[in-house]
C-alpha positions as CSV (number, residue, x, y, z in Angstrom):
1,X,79.6,99.7,119.8
2,X,81.1,98.7,116.4
3,X,79.0,99.7,113.4
4,X,78.9,98.1,109.9
5,X,77.6,100.2,107.1
6,X,76.2,97.9,104.3
7,X,75.9,99.9,101.1
8,X,73.7,98.1,98.6
9,X,74.8,98.9,95.1
10,X,72.3,96.8,93.2
11,X,68.6,97.8,92.7
12,X,67.5,94.1,92.3
13,X,66.7,93.5,96.0
14,X,66.6,89.8,97.0
15,X,67.2,88.8,93.3
16,X,70.6,90.4,93.4
17,X,73.4,87.9,93.3
18,X,75.8,90.3,95.1
19,X,73.1,90.5,97.9
20,X,73.2,86.8,98.2
21,X,76.9,86.8,98.7
22,X,76.6,89.7,101.1
23,X,74.3,87.7,103.3
24,X,77.1,85.2,103.8
25,X,79.3,88.0,105.0
26,X,76.6,89.4,107.3
27,X,75.9,86.0,108.9
28,X,79.6,85.5,109.6
29,X,80.1,89.1,110.7
30,X,77.3,89.0,113.2
31,X,78.6,85.8,114.7
32,X,82.1,87.4,115.1
33,X,80.8,90.8,116.2
34,X,77.5,89.9,118.1
35,X,77.2,93.4,119.6
36,X,77.7,95.3,116.3
37,X,75.1,97.6,114.8
38,X,74.2,96.9,111.1
39,X,73.3,100.1,109.2
40,X,71.8,99.2,105.8
41,X,71.9,101.9,103.1
42,X,69.7,101.1,100.1
43,X,71.1,103.4,97.5
44,X,68.1,103.0,95.2
45,X,65.7,104.1,97.9
46,X,67.8,106.7,99.7
47,X,67.0,110.4,98.9
48,X,70.4,111.3,97.5
49,X,70.6,114.9,96.1
50,X,72.1,115.6,92.7
51,X,75.7,116.7,92.7
52,X,74.8,119.9,91.0
53,X,76.4,123.3,90.5
54,X,75.9,124.5,94.0
55,X,77.5,121.4,95.5
56,X,80.4,121.6,93.0
57,X,80.9,125.3,93.9
58,X,80.8,124.4,97.6
59,X,83.5,121.8,97.1
60,X,85.7,124.1,95.0
61,X,85.5,126.9,97.7
62,X,88.0,124.7,99.6
63,X,90.4,124.9,96.7
64,X,90.5,128.7,96.4
65,X,87.2,129.6,94.6
66,X,84.8,132.1,96.0
67,X,83.3,131.6,99.4
68,X,80.0,129.7,99.6
69,X,76.8,131.7,99.4
70,X,73.7,130.8,101.4
71,X,72.4,128.4,98.8
72,X,75.7,126.6,98.4
73,X,76.1,126.5,102.2
74,X,72.7,124.7,102.4
75,X,73.9,122.2,99.7
76,X,77.1,121.7,101.6
77,X,75.3,121.0,104.9
78,X,73.3,118.2,103.1
79,X,76.6,116.6,102.0
80,X,78.0,116.9,105.5
81,X,75.0,115.0,106.8
82,X,75.4,112.2,104.3
83,X,79.1,111.9,105.0
84,X,78.5,111.9,108.8
85,X,76.5,108.6,108.5
86,X,79.3,107.1,106.3
87,X,82.1,108.2,108.6
88,X,80.3,106.9,111.7
89,X,80.9,103.3,110.5
90,X,83.9,101.2,111.6
91,X,83.5,98.6,108.9
92,X,81.9,98.7,105.4
93,X,80.3,96.2,103.1
94,X,79.6,97.2,99.5
95,X,77.9,95.3,96.8
96,X,79.3,96.4,93.4
97,X,77.8,94.8,90.3
98,X,79.4,95.6,87.0
99,X,77.4,97.9,84.7
100,X,78.9,98.6,81.3
101,X,82.4,97.9,82.6
102,X,81.9,100.4,85.4
103,X,79.8,100.8,88.6
104,X,76.1,101.6,88.9
105,X,75.4,105.3,88.5
106,X,73.6,105.5,91.8
107,X,76.8,104.2,93.6
108,X,78.9,106.7,91.6
109,X,76.6,109.6,92.7
110,X,77.0,108.5,96.3
111,X,80.8,108.5,95.9
112,X,80.7,111.9,94.3
113,X,78.6,113.3,97.2
114,X,80.9,111.7,99.9
115,X,84.3,112.5,98.5
116,X,84.8,116.0,99.8
117,X,87.8,117.9,101.2
118,X,87.9,117.8,105.0
119,X,85.3,115.0,105.1
120,X,86.9,112.0,103.4
121,X,90.2,113.4,102.2
122,X,92.7,116.1,102.9
123,X,95.0,118.0,100.5
124,X,98.4,119.5,100.9
125,X,99.9,121.4,98.0
126,X,103.3,119.8,98.6
127,X,102.3,116.3,99.6
128,X,99.1,115.8,97.6
129,X,96.0,114.0,98.8
130,X,95.6,112.0,102.0
131,X,92.7,109.8,103.0
132,X,91.0,110.6,106.4
133,X,89.4,107.2,107.1
134,X,92.5,105.3,108.3
135,X,91.8,102.4,110.7
136,X,88.5,101.4,109.0
137,X,87.9,98.2,107.0
138,X,86.0,97.4,103.9
139,X,84.7,94.4,102.0
140,X,83.6,94.9,98.4
141,X,81.6,92.2,96.5
142,X,82.1,92.5,92.8
143,X,79.9,90.6,90.3
144,X,79.7,90.5,86.5
145,X,77.9,88.2,84.1
146,X,80.5,87.7,81.4
147,X,83.7,89.5,82.5
148,X,86.2,87.6,84.7
149,X,89.9,88.5,85.5
150,X,92.2,87.0,82.9
151,X,89.7,86.7,80.0
152,X,90.5,88.3,76.7
153,X,89.3,91.9,76.1
154,X,86.4,90.6,73.9
155,X,84.8,89.4,77.1
156,X,84.8,92.8,78.7
157,X,87.0,95.2,80.7
158,X,87.2,96.0,84.4
159,X,86.7,99.6,85.2
160,X,84.5,98.8,88.2
161,X,86.7,97.0,90.7
162,X,89.8,98.9,89.7
163,X,88.0,102.2,90.2
164,X,86.2,101.3,93.4
165,X,89.3,99.8,95.1
166,X,91.2,102.9,94.2
167,X,88.5,105.1,95.7
168,X,88.7,103.1,98.9
169,X,92.4,103.6,99.0
170,X,92.0,107.3,98.2
171,X,89.9,107.9,101.3
172,X,92.3,106.1,103.5
173,X,91.0,102.6,103.9
174,X,94.0,100.2,103.8
175,X,92.3,97.1,105.1
176,X,90.3,96.1,102.0
177,X,89.0,92.7,100.9
178,X,87.6,92.0,97.5
179,X,85.2,89.1,96.9
180,X,84.5,88.2,93.2
181,X,81.4,86.5,91.7
182,X,82.8,86.5,88.2
183,X,81.5,85.4,85.8
184,X,78.1,84.4,87.0
185,X,76.5,83.8,83.6
186,X,79.3,82.6,81.4
187,X,80.2,79.6,83.6
188,X,79.4,75.9,83.4
189,X,79.1,75.8,87.2
190,X,77.1,78.8,88.5
191,X,76.4,77.1,91.8
192,X,80.1,76.5,92.3
193,X,81.0,80.1,91.5
194,X,78.3,81.3,94.0
195,X,79.5,78.9,96.7
196,X,83.1,80.0,96.3
197,X,82.1,83.7,96.6
198,X,79.9,83.0,99.6
199,X,82.7,81.1,101.3
200,X,85.1,84.0,100.6
201,X,82.6,86.5,101.9
202,X,82.0,84.5,105.1
203,X,85.8,84.4,105.7
204,X,86.0,88.2,105.2
205,X,83.2,88.6,107.8
206,X,85.3,86.8,110.4
207,X,88.0,89.5,110.4
208,X,88.6,91.1,113.7
209,X,90.1,94.5,114.3
210,X,93.7,94.7,115.4
211,X,92.6,95.3,119.0
212,X,90.6,92.1,119.0
213,X,87.1,93.7,118.9
């Protein structure tokens, strides 16, 4: 059974504009994949641990630092469990509002917990990094109130879609679709911007895998 993991990056619930766009994707996706399981991860409710010294030490043990002690092993096991849920998905839907030109800190914490050697990426001293999630697909919904691509720097800078898309590429996801709701405040036609984003999201939800599933 195909699984879609929907990672909610906004804490605003039903008032979130990215969630409204995401619903158009979900409606379309469920029509195209009627047997799929939808796994919803509410980042602002999920019990995510801090990426503290024990977790950092556990990660660095894969790069030649000292072996993990018992406390670090327990911290690593928590990360493995979080990553297992993420890796179990075939498709991903992310809502990514812009916060101070970047991504929400809770989403960044999730990325820092997930992005571990042997789980989401590999490393070869001669060839460098390699993503381990090849064959999976993602749709990211980006929103900002003032910033929009092509506007002068005085209207903001984009460190959120550029960072997030590069992270997806880093972990091996090549089939990536970006849907933009930008800007959603500084526009004379907010309804039109929303409609266009929802239409793009619905189209993304219709994608089928290469095998036709």
